[in-house]
C-alpha positions, 0 to 999 in steps of 0.5 A: 544471512538470508536472501529473501524476495518480496513480492507485492502489487497494490490497489493501482495494479500497475505491475508486481513490484519485486525485491531481492533483499539480504536479511543479516540475522547475525546482528542485534538489529535488523539490516536488509540490503536491496540486492534488486528492485523491478516492477513487472507489469501484468499482461494487458488483459490480466490487468483489465480482468483484475480492475473489472473484479475490483470494480465488482464484476461477477465470477464463477468459482471457476473463473476465480481459481483460473485468476488466482492461479494467474497471478500467482504464475505472474508472480512466479515468473518475477521471482524468477526473473529477479534472481537472474545474475544473483545467488538463489533465494531462500524464501519468498513473501508474497503479498498478492493482489488485493481484489477486495477488502472490507474494514471489520463493521464494529458498530454492528450487532454482533460486530463483523470481522473483516474480510481481505482477499489477495489472489495469487496463491502461495502454493503455486508460487512455491511449486513454480519457483521451488522456493518456500513462499509465505503468503496470505499475510492479513488474515491473522491479524483480521482473526485477532480483530484488526483491520489487517492493514496497514501491515507495513508498520512494523517493518517501519519501526525496524528500519526507519525509527530514528532516536530523535526524530518524530518521522511519519512515513506516509506510503502514497500507492493507490491508496495512501497510508501512514505509520508515525514514528516517534523516536526509537526509545518510546514506541508506546505512541506508534500509530498509522491508518490508511489516510485515503485515496493516494493515486487512484482517483487521479489514475482512474481520472486520467484513464477516463480523460485519455478514454484509456491512453493514458494510465497514470499522470506522469509527474503530476504534469497534467494536473500541474496546468490546472487549478484545484477548487478548494471548496469542492475539497472541503466538501470532499474531506466531510466523508465519513472516512475522513472523520472516522479515528484510527484504526482504519483501513480503505481500498478502491471499494470506497475509492474506486470508480463510483466515488470518482463518478461522485466527484465528477457530478459534484464538480459539474456545477463549477465547470472545471477543465480536466486539469482543473479536475485532476488538480482537485483530486490531487489536492484532496489526497494532500488534503487527506494526508495533513488533515489526517495528522492534524486530527489524530497525531499526538504532535506533528512530525519532524520529518514526512518520509514519502514512498510509493508511486506517488512519490514521484509526483512533483506536483502532489509532492509540492501539494504536500509541501506547501501544506504541511510546511515547513515540515520537510517532505524527504522520500524514504530513499533520501534515509535509505530505503528505496521508496519504489521497492519498500513495500516489496521489501516489507514483505520479505521481511514479514516472511522471514518473521514468520519462519522465525516465529516473529510476530509481525503485526502492531495491534496499536496500528490495526486494532488487532487484540494481540501480536500475532505470526502473519502468513500461510507457509507453503514448503515443498512437497517431496 
């Protein structure tokens, strides 16, 4: 058995999700036990700087280097803190903080490889924690012609496949992504893709409407007091990304402040209240999930398993349940995998696979030409 730390901060930039897991390598099937999980918030100034960079604020190379190391230091501090009261971990898997993601441009002549930048360099984390660290997971899949995202699908197969059920594992982070898991005897129809905005547009709208006093809509309570404008939702779903067939990935580069401003402009003629706009943006997330399932799945799932921060948004969950009725909407916690730390657990497992020379990507999901080892290994010197 080996104890591994997984570190992850998503497009919501709401903190570093940290999981300490025990991986049992003696059994034929992957067995993972969550020993501890916590989310460590960024210092306010650092979070503001990250969000500004994600929104396109220019940096000098010196500023970029300083930001890279500041994020790495926060990740290392989280890794150190999660071990308190536990045996020392032998390995860290750090996804880092995505600040830019550009999918492959396959229609260009010549086709252009995708680009994805995660800050928080693994070498600094390894140095500060004295623990070997695997980082920069997306690069190898990009080099193999893939999207570099989503990378969770291989772990979803290992931990969440069911002998009889067709399942969709739906992450609702800043950006939503899905893994479609056919029954375990039929992995040839495994699928996955980014479904579009998860919480990103909602969070940005809440920050705007509250003048920065609120970072998100707790439980979806504010949105639940509004009425969604379905005509606007139908209009927004015509956006090119929603029509694009998988494999596909996206980020704040598309679904960020500029997109929100466009949505608010298009909503102006409808004289919607702030609550109505939040309800309409929630409906966009729910509708984009439903539409992508109906467009791109070979069949609708028997179960949907939610994870990520949006799994706590009661109003969003209600809207998904209404749109996908009678399919049961559960969380991964309901089937034994903590929904809050699922992605951090994923990168702990991907680091473990990298150290054991086990490929971590799923070409059926990312579009890569082949399976590859994911992540760069940073060993301790001396």
